[in-house]
N, C-alpha and C positions, 0 to 999 in steps of 0.2 A: 447629394442635393441639400442645400441649405434652406432653412426655414426661419421665419421671423414670427415671434409670438406677438400678437396684436390685440387691441381692444376694438371691437366693432361697435359703431354707433350710427345713429341716423340724424340727418339734418335736412329739412325741407324735402322729405320723401326720398332722399338719396342715401346711399350707403358709404360710410367712411371708416377708416381705421387709422390708429396711431400705435406706435411701438408701446408695448405694455410696460417696459422698463421706466418710462417717464410718468406713468399713471400712479398716483399715490393712493387714491381712493375714489369711490363713486358714492355720492350722497343724494338724498331726495332734495327737491327744491325747498328752500327756506326763505325767510325774510331777508331781503338784501337792502342794506343802507345805501342810498344814493349819494354820490359825491358830486357836488356842484362843479361845473366846468370840466368834467371828465369827458374824454372822447366818446362819441356815440356808441361804440361797441362795448364800453365799460359800463356795466349795469350798476356797479357799486362795490361794496365790501361785505363780507360775512365774518363772523367770529368762529373760527375753526379751532376748537380746543384751546381757546385763549390767544390765538394768533389772528390778527386782522389780515384777511386774505382777499385780494381783488377778484371780482367775478366778471367775466366777459360773456357776451352773447356771441357764440361762435358763428351763428348765421349772419349777424351784422358784420362781424370781422371779415367774413368771406364774401360779403356782398350778395347774399342769397335771399334777402328779404325784398319782396316786390312791393309790399304795402306798409312798410314801417315797422310794426311791432310783432314780436314773436308771440305765438299763442301757447300758453302753458297747459299741459295735459297731465294725466296721472303718470305718464311714462317719462315726463321731463326730468332730467337729472343734472346734477352739477358734477362734472368729472374734474377732480383735483389733480393737476399735473405739476411736476417740478421742472422749472426751466431756469438754468443758471443759478441754482441754489434757492430760488424763490418759488413759493407755491402760488398757483393761479387756478381759480375755478372757471371751468368752461361750461356754459349752459348748452346742453344738447337735447334733441327731441326724445332720445331714448338710447340706452346702451343694451346691446343684444347679447354679446358673448365675448369671451376671450378664447382665441384659437390661433393655430399656426397657419401661416400662408407660405407655401413653397415658393422659392425665388423664381422657379420656372413659370409660375402663374402670373408673375408681375411683368407688365410691359411699360416702358417709359412713355411719358406723354409726348405727343406730337408737338412740335413748335407752333403749329397752327392752333392747337387747342390751349396750350399753356405757354403764355408769354414769359419773358424773363422775370417779370414782376411776380409771377406765380411759381417762384423757385421752391416754394414750400410743398409743392405737389411732387411726391417721389415717384409716382407711377399709378397704374390702374391694374388691380388684380382681377383676373378672370376666374371666378368661382363657378360652381355648378349652375346656380340659378340667378346670379347677379354679378354686376361689376362693382368693385369697391375701390374708391379713391384713397390712396395712401398718402397721409399728410406727415410732414416733418413739423411737429408742433413747436420745436425750438425756433426754426426759421420763420414760422408764421407769427410767433409772439414777440420775437426779438427784432426790433427795427434796426435797419442798417442803411447805409447810403444807397445801396443798390436797389432796394425794394420798398415800395409803398403799396399796400393792399388797397382794394377798392374802398373809397370813402375815408381813408386814413390821412391824417395830416403828415407832412414830411418832417423828418427828424434826422439830423446828421449823426447823432450819437447812437449807442446801443443801449436800449432800455426796454423793459417789459412793456407790453401793449398799452398799459395805462398812459404811457407817454408817447406812443407810436403815432 
């Protein structure tokens, strides 16, 4: 039986996970410098050990916000991931654990639930007390011809979400 080591996190009271290999670090919220004209899901940039790093609101990127702005709490974190050699900070409601998910616990999403535009959803893991949506963070953050997430502008090239 194969297993995948993942980082569990919360967004809008739901459980999500991404492959731990892409996560570089998890940091507390800090001041974010806004970038004029950036897409709505891009909150701005932070200085991460001398490197300017874009920060995205993952709830906005996934179209999970009903009333506009995310509410920051004590549990809010910036999960720094590496995608195509670039670091990107993702604001999440909280990070709960790093754990293994057996492949047998993961079911593919139905075509009714996940349209072709949601090809970043790898499946749903059935755990003891919860369902966890597995995301491919690379597909979610790298724009291509095939996919445009809710609320994102179209872009024919491949670029990190700040240009998606």
